[in-house]
N, C-alpha and C positions, 0 to 999 in steps of 0.2 A: 642237667641240660642235655637235650637230645641233639646229637651232633651228626647223625647219619641222614636225617631227612629235613626237608624245609620246615621251618617254624615261622608262624605268622608274627611279625614284629609287634603288631598291636597287642598280642598276648605276652610275648617275651619281654618287650621293652617299654611299652607306652601306656596301656590302659590300666585302670585301677582294679583291684580285686573285687570291689563292689560291682562294677559294671560287668566284669568277666563272670561274676557269680550269676547275674541276671540272665546271661545268655549261655549258661552252663548246661550240660546234659542233665545234671541233677535237678536243677530248677525246672527245666523243660519237661522232663518225663515224670517227675513227681507232680507237676501241675496237670499233666494228662490224667494221672490217676485220681487226683482230686476232682477233676471234671467228670470222670466216670462215676466217682462216688456221688457227687452232687446230682448227676443225672438219675442214678438209681434211687436216691432218696426221694427225688421229686416224682419219679414214676411210681414208687411205692405209695406216696400220698395220693396219687391219681388213681390208685386201685390196681396197678399192675402187680402180679404175684411175685413179690420180692420179699424175702424174709429179713428179720432183724439180724439173724446170724450171718446172712450173706453181707449185709452192710457192715457189720462189725468186722468181718474178715477183711473187707476192703480197707476199712479205717486203720486196722493194725498193720497194713502192709503198703502204706502210701510211699514209704521211703526205702523199703527193702527191695531195691531194684537189682536184678541180676543182669548187668549190662553185657556180660559175655554171652549169656543165653539169648538175650534179645538180638545181639549182633549175629549169632549163629542162625536164628530164625529169620532174620531179614535177608541173609544170603540165600536161604532156602526159599523164602516166599516172595522175595523181591518187593517187599511192601513194609515200610517202617511201622505204620500204625498196627497192622496185623501182627507184626513181630512183638510189639509191646503189649498187645492184648494177650498174646500167648504167655508173655513173661509175667504179666499181672495175674493171669489165671493160674499159673504155676505157683505164685506166691500166695494167692488167696483162692484155693481150689473150691471152697464152698460157693464163691461168687462167679465161678468160671462161666456158667451158663447165662448170666445176665449182664456181663460187662459189655458196654458199647451197644446196648439194646436200642434199636430204632434210629440210630444216627449214622452219619458218614464220617470219613476221616477228617473232614474240615471242622467237625465239631471240636475235636481236641486240638488239631493243628492251628486253625485260625484263631480260636478263642485264646489259646495259650500265647500265640504271637501278640495279640492285643494286650494281654496281661503283662507280657514282658515289656512291651513298648510303654505301657503306663508306668511300670516301675522304673524303667530307664529314663523316661521323661521327668519323673519326680527327682531322680538323682541329678539330671542335667539342670533342672530348676534350682536345686539347692546349691549346686556349684556356681551357677550364674549369680545367685544371690551372694555368695561368698566373695566373688570377684567384685561385685557392686560395693560390698562393704569395704573392701580394701581400697578401691578407687575413690570412694567417698572420703575416707580418712586422708588419703594422699591429696585429693583436691582441696579439702578444707585447710590442710596444713600449708599448702602453697598457693592459696587463692589470691594472695596479695603480692606474689613474687613475679615482677615483670620479666618477660622474656620475648625474644623476637618471634613474631608469627611469620608464616611463610605461605605465599600462594605461588604455585608453579615452582616451589622450592626456591623462591626468590624472596628477599626480605620485604615484608608488608607491615601494615599497622601492628603495633605490639599487642600481645595478649598476656595472660599470666600462666604460669606452670599449672596452676589449679584449673583454670578455665579449659586448657587443652585436655586435661584429664576428664573433664566433664563431657567433652565430645565423645570420648571412648565410652564413658559411663552411659550416656544417653542411648547409644546404639544397643548396649546390653539391656537397658530398660525396655526397649521395644521387644527384644528377644524374650525377656522374662515374661512380659504380659502375654505374648503369643504362645509361649510354652505352657503357661498356666491355663490359657484358654483351650489349647489343644488337649491337655489332660482332662479338663472339665467336659469337653465336647466328645472325647473319644468314646465310641459306642462299643458294645459287646455284640458279637455275631449272634450268639444264642443257639437255639436248636431249630435248624431250618430244613434239614434233610438233604437229599442228594441234589435237588435242583432248586431248593428254596420253597418248596410247596408244603412242607411239613406233613406229607402224606403218610410216611411211616409212623410218626408219632400219633397221627389221627387214627391209624389202624390199631395201635396199641391201646388207645383209650376209647375204642368203639365209636369214633367220630365225634367225641365230645370236645368241641372247640374251647370251651371254658377250661377244661383240664389241660389242653395243649398250652394255653396261655399261662396257666398256673405253673406248669413245669418250667417254662422259660423264665417266668418271674422269679421262681425259687432259685434257679441257678444264677441268674443275674445278681440277685441280692447276696447270695453266698460268696460271690467273687468281688462284691463291692462296686459294681458298675451302676451308674445312675441312668445310663442311656442304653437302649437296645435298638439295633438296626431293625427298621420296619420290614425291609426287603433285602434279600440276597439272591444270588444264583446259588451255586454250590459253595462258593467262597464269598467273603465280604468283598466289596468293591476295592480294587487295588489303588483307587484314588486316595484312600486313607494312607497307604504307604507313601504315595507320592507327596501328599501334604506333609507327612512327618519328615521325610528326607529333605524336602524343601525348607522346612523350618530349621532342621539341623544345619543345613547349608547357610542359612541366615546367621546362626550362632557362629559358625566357622568364619563367615565374612567379617563379623564384628571383631573377632579375635585377630584375624589377619590384618585388619586396618590398624589395630593397636600395635601389632608386632612390626608392621612396616614402618609406622611412625617412630617406634622405639629404635629401630635399626638406623633410621636417618638421624635421630637425636644422638645415638651412640657414635655415629661418625663425627658429629659436631662436638662430641664429648660433653654434652650438656646433661643428658639423662641416660642412665645405663641400667641394664638388667643386672641382677646380682652375679658376682664372680667370686667363686670360693677360693679359699686360701691356697689350696694345692691344685686348682684347676689349670689345665694346660690349654692355651689358646691355639697353638699350632705346633706340630711336630718339628717344623723347620725353623720357625721364627719365634723365638722365646718371648718377644715383646707383645705378641698379638693378644688381644682381648676380644675375641669374636663373639657376637651376640647369638650364640648357638640356640638358646631357648626360644628366642623370637623367630629365628629361622626355622626351627622345628614346628612352631605354630603355623607359619606360612606353608610349610611343606605338607603338613597334615590337613590344613584347610583346603589346599588345592585338591587333595584326595577326596574330601567330603563333598566339595562342590561338584566334582565329577560324578560321584555316586548318586547325587540327587537326580542327575539325568537318567541314570539307569532305572530308577523306580518310575520315572515319568514314561520311559519307553515301555516298561512292563504294563503300566496302567493302561496305556493307549492301545495295546496289542492283544488284550484278552478277548477270547472268542465266546460269544453267547453266554451260556450259564457257567462255563468253566473250561480252562485249558491249562495244561501242566507246564507250559513253557515259562511260567512265573516262578516255579519252585526252586530250581537251582540258583537262579539269579537272586531270588528273595532271601535264600539262606545265607548268601554272601553279603548283598548290598545293605540290608537293614541292620544286622548286627554290627558290621564293620563301620557303618556310618555312625552308630552310637558309640562304638569303642573309640573311634578316632576323635569324635567331639569330646568324649570323656577325657581323653589324653590332652587335647587342646586346653580344656578348661582347667585341668590340673596344673599344666604349665603356666597358664594365665594367672591362676591363684598364686602360685609361687612367685612369679615375677612381680605382679601388682603389689604384693605384700612387702617386697624387698627392693623396690626401686631406689637407685642411687642418683641423687640430684647434686650436680657439681655447680654450686652457686657462683663460685669465682669465675668459672668459664662462662656461665650465662651472663654475668655482669660485664665481663670483658667483651663478649660478642655484641651485647646490647649497646655498650658505649661506642663501639666502632661504627655502628649503623645509625645511632641516634641522630646525628646531623641530617641524614636523609629523611628520617621520620618526621622531624619537626617542620619540614617544608609545607606539608599539607595545611597545618594550622596557620602558618605564616601566610600562605596563600589566601585562606578564608578571611583572616583579619585584615589584610591589605585590600581585598575586594570590598569588604564592608566599609573600609575607610575611603573608598572611591577609586581605587586603582583598577586598571583594565585586566581582567582575569587572563585573557589569552596571552597578552604580552608578558605578564608575570609567569605564567606557566612555561612559556618558551624560554625565558631567562633562567628559570630554575632547572628546566630540563637540560639546557646547554651546560650549565655549571655542574650539574650532577654527573653528566657523562664525562666531563673533564676531570672531576674529582675521582671518579671510578677508574679512569685510565691511569691517573697518577698513583692511586693505591695499588693497582696491579703492577706497577713498576717499583713498588717497595716504599712509597711515600706514606706518611701518616695522613689520615683523612683530612684534606684541606678544604672541605666543602664550606664550613662556616666562614672562613676567610674569603673564599671566592664570592659567596653570597653577599657578605658585608661590603665588598669592593664594587659590586654591580649596582650602578646608579638607577637602573630600571626597577630594581627591587626596593632600594632605598630603606635599608634597615641596618642598625649598628651591630658590631660584633658583641658588645656587651648585652644588648637586648636579645640577641640570638642565644647567648650562653645562659641567660635567665630562663630560657625555654627548655632547658635540658633536664628537667625533672621527669623521670619516666612516668610518674603517676599522672601527669598531664595528658597522657595519650592512651589511657586504659579504658576510657569510656565508662560503661556500666558493668565491666567485667565482674568486679567483686560483688556488686549487688545482684547480678544475674546468677552467680553461683549460689548465693544465700537463698534466693527465691527458688531456684531449681531444687536445692536440697530440701527446703521446707515443703514445697508443693508436690514434688515427684519422687524424690529418693527416700526421704525419711518415712513416708507412709508404708512403703513396701519393706523397709528394713525392720519394721516391727515384727516381721515374720522371720527375721534372720536368727539362726542359731549356728554356732560354729560346728563344722562337720566333725563327727567322731571317727574312730577307726573303722567302724562298720555301720553302714546304713541299711543294708539289705540282709535279711535273714533267709538263707538259702536252705 
């Protein structure tokens, strides 16, 4: 552990080795070398004088990167791409004269960024799918378990524990489909030149436009992209970055909604995040069981949502064909947005798989509020039988407020007795007690869960595979 200098908590504490690997120097600069190789291969096919020996020298040295030498050259040249051209030329001397032929820095920089984002989005997609899997199992298990629902954090019509989980799940379904679409729609920058005119490549192939297109198509196929940007300036449009961070913000928002709900339910002691045997809740208060994982989700989500604005500002302030004020911001905002969402999803996976449901507490809280809940059905039945709705509503409102006041003073819920004694309402205590089956107030909750699973969740879970220890080969 480095103790003398600042260390990024996303690296030290929160993000997975898979996501860190995607944004590592090894991944980035070996990808630069691959792109230089693919460019040289395509140029050779197009008739540029490049030998097989030069290509073979490049292939053998894709990963033999002398980072110390590259760092030394960057200090000397003040240019990271030129530094790594020199480092690659040192490793593959036969190819020194043809590395980076006909292209600008954005060829390796921008295309590598897009390749990193594609890999990172794939990892995000798989982790979302895993959370969906865990929430589905939880929702199905507790789909018939009545619980109090809340609007304004005040007791409202009942729901089920499983139905509430479906609300969290549905948010993630939106995110899953959007992430999948973003991966499919993500374009490759390609070989566009210093201002997007492809003039340098045209010169290399003596003005043969067919060969220019062939070079781009070859590289695009080699890196596995299905789409190629038709137009660029020197860089791909930074709107792509803004779209990606906006999407990651949406994922963070979904997780934050779940975490907020769980913190509220934890206060009620109805549903709680996992708490390990030796876990300490507070250094001062031994009895504390703080929902620290949910709080961490909320904290990281706030960071991601803020970063999305950074990419939007960068996108909106680019000048003409290129300006460099995107660079430092982009190096921070995009990777850290991915790293933070990765951390959020890992916590979400852990919590959703190990939720604790306290059925006794749920039943006790439900029983305490059930007398209030049954009044809506009583109201509808009485109106159907010919009573005046407004008079009934006022009588029920008055008695409910009286019961609430008595409960706040320590009394057991007296509402049913008060309602039975009110001649305006005209209903017996025994009839009221017969209405205290929680299942009478669940509507179509259970059926809606079944339909939701069958129509929306199960089809995408066909693609679910449990995550292994490593998804990305760096």
